[in-house]
N, C-alpha and C positions, 0 to 999 in steps of 0.2 A: 503494500500500500505506499503510495507517495506522500511524503512529509508535507504538510499545508505550507504554502509560502507564507513567508514571514512579512507581517504587514508593520509592524511598529520599528521603529528606528533607534539605533544606539546614540546617535547624535545626529546633529543638524547645523547647517552651515549659517554664518550672520554675517551680513556684509558690515566693513569696516565703518561706512558713512551712515549707519542706522540711526544715531544721534544727530543727522541732518536732515531725517526722513521728516516731512511736514505733519503726518499722523502722530509719530513720536514727539515731536517737537510739543504738539497741541495737547497730547497726554499729559508730558511732564510739567507744561504750563499749568494744567488743572488739577493736578493730582502729586507732582513732585516726584521725586525717586522712587516712591512705593508704588506710584502707578506705573511706572515701566517696571518694577519688580514683579507686580501682580501679572502684567501682560507676559512677562518671561518664563513665569511659571505655568502660565496658561500653556504658552507654545511647548514647553517642554512634556507637559502633561498629553497633550494632543498628539506629538510626533512619537512619545512613547507608545500609543495605541495605533498610530497610522498617521491618517491624513484627517480624521475627525474624531470626537471625543462625545459620547452620549452620557450626557449628565445633567442634571438641575443646577440652575444657577445657585441656589442654595447651600447643595452640598458642594459645587465647587468652590465658593467661597468659603467653607469651612474647611475644606482640603489646603486651600491658598496658605489660609492662617496658619495651621499646623506645619505647613513647609516652611514658611518664612518665621513664624515664632510668634507668639503673643506678646512679646514685649515690643515688637514693630507694627503689629495688625492687632488691634483690640476690637475693633468694631466691624462685625459681619455687614452691617450695613453699608460701610465705606467701600468695602471689597466689592459689594453687588454694585455699587455707583459705577465703579472703575469697568466693571466688567460691560456693564450696559452704555458706557461711554465709548468703550472700544468698540462696541458695535455701532454707535453713532460715526464714527470716526472710519469704520469699514476695515478695522483690523480683525473685527469678527463678525460673521455674515449675520446681519440682524433678523432677517426671516428665519433662518436655521435656529438662531439663538431662542425664538419664539416657541421652538419645537425640541428643546432642551438639547440642541447639537451645537457644539463648539467647532467652527471650521472658518474658512474664508477662502477666497481666490488666491491669496497671496500665499496662504499656507498650503494649499494645493499647488501652486507652481512650484514652490521649494520642494515639495514631494516628489513632482513629476522630476526634477531635475536629479535628486538624490536616487530613485529607483528607475532610471531611464530604461534600463534593462532588464529589471525585475517585474515579471507579468504578474502584477497582484492586481485584484478586483478592485476597480476603481468606479463602480456602478453607484455605489449608495451614498447620498449627499454629495453627487460629483458636481462642482459648480462650473468647471471648464468644458469648453467646447472641443472637438477635435484641432482645430487650428491652434487653438490658445495652448494645449496640451504640447502638440508638436513644437511650437516654439519655446516652449519652457525646457522640453528635452528634445535636443538635436539626436540625430541617428547615431552620430558618431560619439558618442558621450558613452563614457563607461562607467558603469556603475559599480562604487566603491562597495556597496552591499552584495554584489554579486560575486565580483572578481576581484578581492583583497590581495594585495601584494605583501606575502609574508617574507622579511627580510632574512629569516631563517632557513629559508629553502634554498636560497642560492648564495651563502656566505663567500664573501671575498677574503680569502687569507692574505693578511700582510706578509706573512712569510714566504708566498710562493713566489715573489719576484727576487728577493734576497737569496733564495735558495739557487735560484737559477744563476744569480750573478755568483755566487759562491762556487758553483760547478763550473762556470765558464773561467772563474780565477784559477781555480783547481788545474783544468786542462792546461791554463797559460803556465802555470808553475811546473806542472810535471814534464811540459817542453823544455823551460828553461833550465830544469835540473837534470836533464837527460831522459827522463821517462821511467825509469826504473825506480821501484817502490824505495829501495835502500837508499838511493841517491837522492830522492824525493825528502826522505826523514833526515838526513843528514843534511840537506840544504837547510831544511826547517829548523835544525837543531843550530845550526851555523847563524841563520838570521836571528833566533830568540836570543842568543849570546850576543849578539852585536846589539840588539834593541836594548836588551837589559843593562848594557854597558853605560846607558846614558846617551848615546848618540841617537837622539829622537827626531834628528832633522831627516827623514829618509823621504825619498821622494817615491812615487807609484812604482817605477822602474825597480828601484833597490828593493822595497818590500817583496815585489814579485819573484825578485831574483832570489831572495833570501827565504822566501817561502812562508811569508806572514799571511798571504791569502790563501788560506788553506780552510777545509770543512773541518769543523772540530768532532762532528759525529762520523768521520772516517775512520774505518777498522784499522788498527794497527798492524 
């Protein structure tokens, strides 16, 4: 049996210029930061469920108070005023709010973008026509809810390039020391003695000649 499609979101995007949005500015002018906080909780609860939330405004108000805290929101009527004012501004669809449904065209456009290739049922309380939905979710958009990219699947080891470099240097070393294992070890021993004597001003050619570019993991 196929697993049902997930409709709720784990996160949703927010524009960096949201505070310059005229509707948000009106909301803050009337109800201050608490008004925006209430609207933000509403968005989170809607997207947790999908693109709409079926709930009575009274119950929604009590939910918001519990989440924000009674130290900041003590009056349920205040929260209800903010909810209805959001509907007046168009942040929430007013007609659906009267039917105890929280959603809006803007909420659904964001939902379209996030779930562009996730074939979830969008028939219930859907406000967008096909053209508006297509504009909100272009065909070449890759939904992060459908095809997440895990960094753990294709790790890039920082040791890969240095290992390759050490192998190349080891080959150069073997050539400079004659190629045999005994000569290579003798060359490295001479180089270490030279380096430990305090003559640290060695150039790359000298280091290669004395065998300081070698793989420490090489078998003796």
